C-alpha positions as CSV (number, residue, x, y, z in Angstrom):
1,M,0.0,-0.1,0.1
2,E,1.9,3.5,-0.9
3,Q,-0.7,4.8,2.0
4,L,2.2,3.2,4.1
5,H,5.0,4.4,2.9
6,H,4.4,7.8,5.7
7,E,4.7,5.0,8.5
8,I,7.2,3.4,7.2
9,S,9.5,6.1,7.0
10,Q,8.7,6.9,10.3
11,P,11.6,6.1,12.8
12,Y,9.7,3.8,15.2
13,F,8.7,1.0,12.0
14,K,12.8,1.2,11.7
15,K,13.5,0.2,15.4
16,L,10.2,-2.5,14.6
17,M,12.6,-3.7,12.0
18,E,15.7,-4.6,14.1
19,A,13.6,-5.5,16.9
20,V,12.0,-8.9,14.6
21,D,15.2,-9.2,12.6
22,E,17.3,-9.7,16.2
23,E,14.2,-12.1,17.3
24,R,15.1,-14.1,13.9
25,E,18.6,-14.3,14.9
26,K,17.9,-15.9,18.0
27,S,14.3,-18.1,18.2
28,Q,12.0,-19.2,15.6
29,V,9.6,-16.5,14.0
30,F,6.2,-16.5,12.5
31,P,5.4,-15.8,10.0
32,P,8.3,-16.3,7.2
33,E,10.0,-13.2,6.8
34,E,8.3,-13.0,3.2
35,D,5.3,-13.7,3.9
36,V,5.2,-10.7,7.1
37,F,3.1,-8.2,5.2
38,N,1.1,-10.9,2.7
39,A,-2.0,-9.0,3.3
40,F,-1.2,-6.2,1.5
41,K,0.3,-7.6,-0.5
42,Y,-2.7,-9.7,-1.8
43,T,-5.2,-6.8,-1.7
44,S,-4.0,-3.2,-2.3
45,Y,-5.4,-0.1,-0.5
46,E,-8.0,1.3,-3.8
47,D,-9.4,-2.4,-3.7
48,V,-10.3,-3.1,0.0
49,K,-13.7,-3.7,1.2
50,V,-14.1,-5.5,3.9
51,V,-11.0,-5.4,6.8
52,I,-11.1,-8.3,9.2
53,L,-8.8,-7.6,12.1
54,G,-7.1,-10.1,14.1
55,Q,-4.9,-10.2,16.7
56,D,-1.7,-12.1,16.5
57,P,-0.2,-14.7,14.3
58,Y,-0.7,-17.9,15.1
59,H,2.1,-19.0,16.6
60,D,2.7,-23.5,15.9
61,D,4.5,-24.8,13.0
62,H,3.6,-23.9,9.6
63,Q,0.6,-21.5,10.4
64,A,1.1,-18.0,9.8
65,H,1.3,-16.7,6.2
66,G,0.3,-13.1,6.6
67,L,-3.4,-13.3,6.9
68,S,-5.3,-12.9,9.9
69,F,-7.6,-16.4,10.7
70,S,-5.6,-18.1,7.7
71,V,-3.2,-21.3,7.1
72,L,-1.6,-22.8,4.3
73,P,-3.4,-25.5,2.3
74,G,-2.8,-29.3,4.6
75,V,-2.7,-27.1,8.1
76,K,-4.7,-28.2,10.6
77,I,-7.6,-26.3,10.4
78,P,-8.0,-24.2,13.9
79,P,-10.1,-23.7,16.0
80,S,-11.8,-20.2,15.5
81,L,-11.4,-20.4,11.7
82,R,-13.4,-23.7,12.0
83,N,-16.1,-22.1,13.9
84,I,-16.0,-19.0,11.2
85,Y,-16.9,-21.8,8.8
86,K,-19.7,-23.1,10.7
87,E,-21.2,-19.3,11.1
88,L,-20.1,-19.2,7.2
89,Q,-22.2,-21.9,6.9
90,E,-25.6,-21.2,9.1
91,D,-25.5,-17.9,7.5
92,L,-24.8,-18.8,3.3
93,G,-25.0,-22.2,3.6
94,C,-21.3,-22.8,2.3
95,Q,-20.0,-25.8,2.5
96,I,-17.0,-26.2,5.0
97,P,-14.2,-27.1,3.2
98,N,-11.1,-29.1,4.1
99,H,-8.7,-26.3,4.1
100,G,-8.1,-23.2,6.0
101,Y,-6.3,-21.1,3.3
102,L,-8.5,-18.0,2.8
103,K,-6.7,-15.8,-0.3
104,K,-10.1,-16.4,-2.5
105,W,-11.1,-13.6,0.4
106,A,-7.9,-11.6,-0.1
107,D,-8.5,-11.2,-3.7
108,Q,-12.0,-10.1,-3.5
109,G,-10.9,-7.5,-1.1
110,V,-11.1,-8.8,2.1
111,L,-8.0,-7.2,3.7
112,M,-7.0,-9.5,6.6
113,M,-4.9,-7.9,8.5
114,N,-3.7,-8.9,12.5
115,A,-3.3,-6.1,14.8
116,V,0.4,-7.6,15.0
117,L,2.4,-9.3,12.0
118,T,5.1,-11.3,14.1
119,V,5.1,-14.1,17.0
120,R,7.9,-16.0,18.1
121,A,7.4,-19.9,17.8
122,H,5.2,-21.3,20.2
123,D,4.6,-18.1,22.7
124,A,1.5,-16.2,22.2
125,G,1.9,-12.5,22.1
126,S,5.4,-12.9,22.3
127,H,5.9,-9.5,19.5
128,S,3.2,-7.4,21.4
129,K,5.6,-4.9,22.8
130,F,7.2,-4.6,19.3
131,G,5.3,-1.6,18.4
132,W,3.5,-3.1,15.7
133,Q,0.3,-2.0,17.1
134,D,1.8,1.9,15.7
135,F,1.6,0.1,12.2
136,T,-1.2,-1.4,11.7
137,D,-3.1,1.8,13.4
138,G,-1.5,3.6,10.8
139,V,-3.1,1.2,8.6
140,I,-7.0,1.5,10.2
141,S,-6.5,5.5,10.1
142,A,-5.2,5.1,6.7
143,L,-8.2,2.9,5.4
144,N,-10.1,5.0,7.6
145,N,-9.4,8.4,5.3
146,R,-11.2,6.9,2.4
147,Q,-13.8,8.1,0.2
148,D,-16.1,5.4,-0.2
149,P,-17.7,3.3,2.7
150,L,-15.7,0.4,3.9
151,I,-16.8,-2.4,6.6
152,F,-15.0,-2.8,9.9
153,L,-15.3,-6.6,11.4
154,L,-14.6,-6.2,15.0
155,W,-14.4,-10.3,16.2
156,G,-14.0,-10.0,20.5
157,N,-12.9,-7.0,22.3
158,Y,-9.3,-6.5,21.5
159,A,-10.6,-5.7,17.1
160,R,-13.5,-4.2,19.5
161,S,-10.7,-1.5,21.3
162,K,-10.0,-0.1,17.8
163,K,-13.4,1.2,17.0
164,H,-12.2,4.6,18.1
165,L,-9.3,4.3,14.7
166,I,-12.8,4.1,12.5
167,D,-15.3,6.9,11.4
168,G,-19.0,5.5,12.1
169,K,-20.8,8.4,10.2
170,V,-18.4,7.3,6.9
171,H,-17.9,3.0,7.4
172,F,-19.8,0.6,8.3
173,I,-18.8,-1.5,11.5
174,I,-20.2,-5.2,12.3
175,E,-19.0,-6.7,16.3
176,S,-19.7,-9.8,18.0
177,A,-17.8,-11.8,20.5
178,H,-14.0,-13.4,18.6
179,P,-15.5,-16.9,17.3
180,S,-12.4,-18.6,19.4
181,P,-14.1,-21.8,21.3
182,L,-14.0,-20.0,24.4
183,S,-16.4,-17.0,23.3
184,A,-17.8,-18.0,20.0
185,R,-21.5,-19.2,22.3
186,R,-21.3,-15.8,23.5
187,G,-22.4,-13.6,20.4
188,F,-20.3,-15.1,17.7
189,F,-22.6,-18.1,16.6
190,G,-25.9,-16.7,15.2
191,S,-24.3,-13.6,14.6
192,K,-24.7,-13.4,10.4
193,P,-21.4,-11.6,9.6
194,F,-21.4,-12.2,6.2
195,S,-24.7,-11.8,4.9
196,A,-24.8,-8.6,6.6
197,I,-21.7,-7.6,4.7
198,N,-22.9,-8.7,1.5
199,R,-26.1,-6.6,1.4
200,I,-23.9,-3.3,2.4
201,L,-21.9,-4.1,-0.2
202,S,-25.0,-4.5,-2.6
203,D,-26.6,-1.7,-0.5
204,N,-23.7,0.7,-1.9
205,K,-23.8,-1.5,-5.4
206,C,-20.4,-2.8,-4.9
207,K,-20.0,-6.5,-5.6
208,P,-21.0,-9.2,-2.8
209,I,-17.6,-11.5,-1.1
210,D,-17.9,-14.8,-2.6
211,W,-17.3,-16.4,0.3
212,Q,-16.9,-19.9,-0.4
213,I,-13.6,-21.3,0.0
214,E,-13.2,-24.4,-2.5
215,E,-12.1,-28.1,-1.8
216,R,-8.5,-28.2,-2.8
217,W,-7.8,-31.7,-4.6
218,S,-4.2,-31.4,-3.2
219,L,-3.5,-30.0,0.1
220,D,1.0,-29.6,-0.4
221,G,1.2,-26.5,-1.5
222,I,-0.4,-23.6,-3.1
């Protein structure tokens, strides 16, 4: 995103990158370096229709690849994503696929961004104090400056804490409990966010999202 050049040029960003590089020298860090900014590679600023904000990358082997909630083909579907699929099936009748690779959504304008973009292997939240939030808050603010309305999907208290960065008079905010097994039954199940998003897009003369993730015959790669 060209709009992020301002953030990348800030002193804090240089310190952030140095901290991540130092961590990679002594520990395993997820996602791999080449995947950290995939959310922005797959969905350009101009193409964003929907923002799904996560908190932290998956921290187990081979899971994180730069898109919130998504995992690569061949990786076991994490519990939160399995609950997302269950709600998607209940909401729109989509079939639950045999993998958790969500790039199809990104290709249609769904920006799937975590607030923190890296994590030490097997240590959830370990990079939460590195300064990533300065960068991702900058992303949210840049998107908030868009003149055309976007849809922000805020699942759980952490995502909701970013609500103050969004002008609700311009953009649409859909919020509910987080899809994790600990909270999905406290307001995520039955929230029907996917049909709500498509209604908003249609009402604003935008093409709805095709949420169906197709089965993959081979799960060994992309």
